[in-house]
C-alpha positions in Angstrom: 53.2 5.6 14.3 54.3 6.5 10.9 52.3 3.5 9.5 49.3 4.5 11.4 49.5 8.0 10.0 49.5 6.6 6.6 46.5 4.6 7.5 44.5 7.7 8.2 45.8 9.4 5.1 44.6 6.5 3.0 41.2 6.4 4.6 40.7 10.2 4.2 41.6 9.9 0.5 38.8 7.3 0.3 36.4 9.6 2.1 37.1 12.4 -0.3 36.5 10.1 -3.2 33.1 8.9 -1.8 29.7 10.7 -1.5 30.2 11.4 2.2 30.5 14.9 3.4 32.8 15.4 6.3 33.5 18.5 8.5 36.9 19.7 9.3 36.8 18.1 12.7 35.6 14.8 11.3 38.7 14.5 9.1 41.2 14.5 12.0 42.4 11.1 13.1 41.0 9.7 16.5 42.3 7.1 18.8 40.2 4.5 20.5 41.4 2.1 23.2 39.8 -1.3 22.5 38.8 -3.9 25.2 39.6 -7.6 25.0 36.0 -8.3 25.8 34.4 -6.2 23.0 31.3 -7.5 21.3 32.9 -8.2 18.0 32.4 -10.3 14.9 35.4 -11.0 12.5 39.0 -12.1 13.0 40.8 -10.6 16.0 43.8 -10.0 13.7 41.8 -8.6 10.7 43.7 -5.9 8.8 40.9 -3.4 9.3 38.7 -2.7 12.4 35.2 -0.8 12.5 33.6 0.3 15.7 29.8 1.2 15.4 28.3 3.3 18.1 24.5 2.4 18.0 21.2 3.1 19.6 18.5 0.5 19.4 15.8 3.1 19.0 17.5 4.9 16.3 15.9 4.6 12.8 19.2 5.3 11.1 20.8 2.4 13.0 17.9 0.2 11.8 18.4 1.2 8.3 22.1 0.4 8.4 21.3 -3.0 10.1 18.8 -3.8 7.3 20.4 -2.4 4.3 24.2 -2.3 4.8 25.3 -4.6 7.5 24.3 -8.0 5.7 26.5 -7.2 2.7 29.2 -5.8 4.8 29.2 -8.9 6.9 29.2 -11.3 4.0 31.9 -9.6 2.0 34.3 -8.2 4.6 33.7 -9.6 8.1 33.2 -13.3 7.2 36.0 -13.1 4.8 38.4 -12.1 7.6 39.1 -8.7 6.2 37.3 -6.5 8.9 36.9 -6.9 12.7 33.5 -5.2 13.5 32.7 -4.0 17.0 29.5 -2.9 18.6 29.3 -0.2 21.2 26.0 0.9 22.5 25.3 4.7 22.6 21.7 5.3 23.8 20.7 8.7 23.1 19.1 10.6 25.9 15.9 11.3 23.9 15.2 7.8 23.1 13.7 6.5 26.4 13.8 2.7 25.4 17.3 2.7 24.0 19.1 2.2 27.3 16.9 -0.7 28.5 17.4 -2.3 25.2 21.1 -2.0 25.4 20.9 -3.7 28.9 18.8 -6.4 27.2 21.6 -6.9 24.5 24.3 -7.1 27.2 22.2 -9.4 29.4 21.6 -11.8 26.4 25.4 -11.7 25.8 25.8 -13.2 29.3 24.1 -16.3 27.7 26.2 -16.2 24.4 23.3 -14.6 22.5 24.4 -10.8 22.2 24.6 -10.7 18.5 21.2 -12.6 17.9 19.4 -10.2 20.3 21.3 -7.2 18.8 19.9 -8.0 15.4 16.5 -8.7 16.9 16.3 -5.3 18.6 17.4 -3.5 15.4 14.7 -5.3 13.4 12.3 -3.0 11.7 9.1 -4.6 13.4 10.7 -4.7 16.9 8.9 -2.8 19.7 11.2 -2.1 22.5 8.8 -2.8 25.4 9.7 -5.0 28.3 7.1 -7.5 27.0 8.6 -7.6 23.6 12.2 -8.0 24.7 11.1 -10.9 27.0 9.4 -12.5 23.9 12.6 -12.0 22.1 14.7 -13.6 24.9 12.2 -16.5 24.9 12.6 -17.2 21.2 16.3 -17.2 21.6 16.0 -19.9 24.3 17.3 -17.8 27.1 17.0 -18.5 30.7 14.2 -15.9 31.2 14.5 -15.5 34.9 18.3 -14.8 34.6 17.9 -12.5 31.7 14.9 -10.6 33.3 16.8 -10.2 36.7 19.9 -9.0 34.8 17.9 -6.4 32.9 16.1 -5.2 36.2 19.4 -4.7 38.2 20.8 -2.4 35.3 23.8 -4.6 35.6 25.5 -3.1 32.5 24.9 0.5 33.3 28.4 1.3 34.2 29.7 -0.2 30.9 27.0 1.6 28.9 27.8 4.8 30.5 31.6 4.3 29.7 30.8 3.8 26.1 28.7 7.0 26.1 31.4 8.9 27.8 34.1 7.6 25.3 31.8 8.5 22.4 31.6 12.1 23.7 35.3 12.3 24.1 35.6 11.4 20.3 33.0 14.0 19.3 30.5 11.3 18.5 27.0 12.6 19.5 24.8 10.8 16.8 24.0 7.3 15.7 25.0 5.3 13.9 28.5 6.6 13.9 31.7 4.6 13.1 35.4 4.7 13.7 37.3 3.1 10.9 41.0 2.3 10.7 43.6 -0.1 11.9 44.1 -1.6 15.4 47.7 -1.9 16.9 48.3 -3.3 20.4 44.7 -2.6 21.3 44.6 0.9 20.1 42.4 1.8 17.1 43.6 4.8 15.0 41.2 5.8 12.2 38.6 8.4 11.4 35.1 9.2 12.5 32.4 8.7 10.0 28.7 9.5 10.9 25.5 8.2 9.3 23.8 5.1 7.8 26.1 5.2 4.8 25.3 2.9 1.8 27.2 -0.2 1.3 29.1 1.4 -1.6 30.6 4.2 0.6 31.9 1.5 3.1 33.4 -0.3 0.1 35.3 2.8 -0.8 36.7 3.3 2.6 37.5 -0.4 3.3 39.1 -1.2 -0.1 41.4 1.8 0.2 42.6 0.7 3.6 43.1 -2.9 2.5 44.9 -1.9 -0.6 47.5 0.0 1.6 48.1 -2.8 4.2 
């Protein structure tokens, strides 16, 4: 636990040095239990873990996906430094966000979660049923299986659990991130809100990596 406390202290130092503004509540360390079946990219034993809470109808999530994610993936995830986990958080006032989250999970049944995730967050994507079926077809999915999965709301319980856990952590907007270290399936880090520029992520991540 002493090492985990140091992790939070290091990350908070990086937050102060960056351009981000955090409230007093946001600077408190948070704990998040991870799941072995998370939708994740990067090495399972990467020294730093990032969990993103995302909403497929959120313009700021789309900005993060377009501007920050490609560089973050190339420099930190693909290099083995960071494990990046997606958790959906469809906001109540985005009527298309929950069906889109279902679509991403249903594509995941056929090994295509990440391509569907990226497609749903593309700037030109319309989150209609027809548009999501076209995306599924483009990905080569079994369309009947995909359609039935979405219509059954098969992943509603999982989506609800993600939303409830986000609320318990004080996460009420998207995108929001928990950044820290994972030990024995428990992530200890800090909560950071907003579609931050790549340079801000670099400040956080490099500070953590330097202290490993």
